C-alpha positions in Angstrom: 14.7 0.0 20.5 17.3 1.3 23.2 19.4 -0.9 25.5 17.3 -0.1 28.6 14.1 -1.4 26.9 15.9 -4.3 25.4 17.3 -5.1 28.8 13.9 -4.9 30.5 12.5 -7.4 28.0 15.5 -9.7 28.6 14.9 -9.7 32.4 11.2 -10.3 31.9 11.8 -13.1 29.7 14.5 -14.5 32.1 12.1 -14.4 35.0 9.2 -16.0 32.9 11.6 -18.8 32.0 12.4 -19.3 35.7 16.1 -18.5 35.3 18.6 -16.8 37.6 21.3 -14.3 36.3 23.7 -17.0 37.2 21.7 -19.6 35.1 22.0 -17.2 32.2 25.7 -16.4 32.7 26.5 -20.1 32.7 24.3 -20.7 29.5 26.0 -17.6 27.7 29.5 -18.2 29.0 29.6 -14.7 30.4 29.7 -13.3 34.1 26.5 -12.6 36.1 27.7 -8.8 36.2 27.6 -8.9 32.4 23.8 -10.3 32.7 23.1 -7.5 35.1 24.5 -4.8 32.9 22.6 -6.1 29.9 19.4 -6.0 31.9 19.9 -2.6 33.2 21.0 -1.4 29.9 24.3 -0.6 31.0 25.7 -2.7 28.3 24.8 -4.1 24.9 25.7 -7.3 23.4 26.7 -8.3 19.8 24.6 -10.3 17.5 26.1 -13.9 18.3 25.3 -13.2 22.0 21.8 -11.8 21.1 21.1 -15.1 19.1 22.4 -17.1 22.1 20.1 -15.0 24.5 17.0 -15.6 22.1 17.6 -19.4 22.2 18.2 -19.5 26.1 15.0 -17.4 26.5 12.9 -19.6 24.0 12.0 -16.6 21.9 12.6 -15.3 18.5 15.2 -12.6 18.0 12.7 -10.0 16.6 10.7 -10.6 19.7 13.7 -10.2 22.0 14.6 -6.9 20.2 11.0 -5.7 20.3 10.6 -5.6 16.5 8.1 -8.4 15.9 8.5 -8.0 11.9 5.1 -9.3 11.1 3.7 -6.7 13.4 5.7 -3.6 13.1 2.7 -1.4 12.0 0.1 -2.6 14.6 -1.6 -0.7 17.3 -0.5 -0.9 21.0 -3.2 -3.1 21.7 -2.2 -5.5 19.1 1.3 -5.5 20.6 0.1 -6.1 23.9 -1.7 -9.1 22.4 1.4 -10.5 20.9 3.2 -10.3 24.4 0.4 -12.1 26.0 0.5 -14.6 23.3 4.2 -15.3 23.9 3.6 -15.5 27.8 0.7 -18.1 27.2 3.3 -20.4 25.4 5.2 -20.7 28.5 2.2 -22.1 30.6 1.1 -25.5 31.2 -2.1 -27.0 29.9 -3.9 -26.6 33.2 -2.8 -22.9 33.5 -4.0 -22.3 30.0 -7.4 -23.8 30.8 -7.6 -21.7 33.9 -7.0 -18.5 31.9 -9.3 -19.6 29.1 -12.0 -20.1 31.8 -11.3 -16.6 33.1 -11.6 -15.1 29.8 -14.8 -16.7 29.1 -16.3 -15.5 32.4 -15.2 -12.1 31.6 -16.8 -12.1 28.1 -20.1 -13.7 29.7 -20.2 -10.7 32.1 -19.7 -8.2 29.4 -22.5 -9.7 27.2 -25.0 -9.6 30.1 
């Protein structure tokens, strides 16, 4: 996966975790400009920082790098499902219940 794609995923995860670039910079002991450069793909980071990033973003390193090892050979649809599963883990119980209700409603409509 290239730096731009990894950076896009890092930014998405940062926003999902409700972190600012400043928050990330403080957690990683780097500058906000460095975080910006990572997110835009203008810079890359070494393995130790990548591990720190994964910890701060509450995800696995393979997810962060876009290489979920257990799912490398799956279809695009299954990769999307993996992304949705990760995002669901960030929600609280009420939000999950609401999404479950919406899914059940969609399924019921498709059955009719």
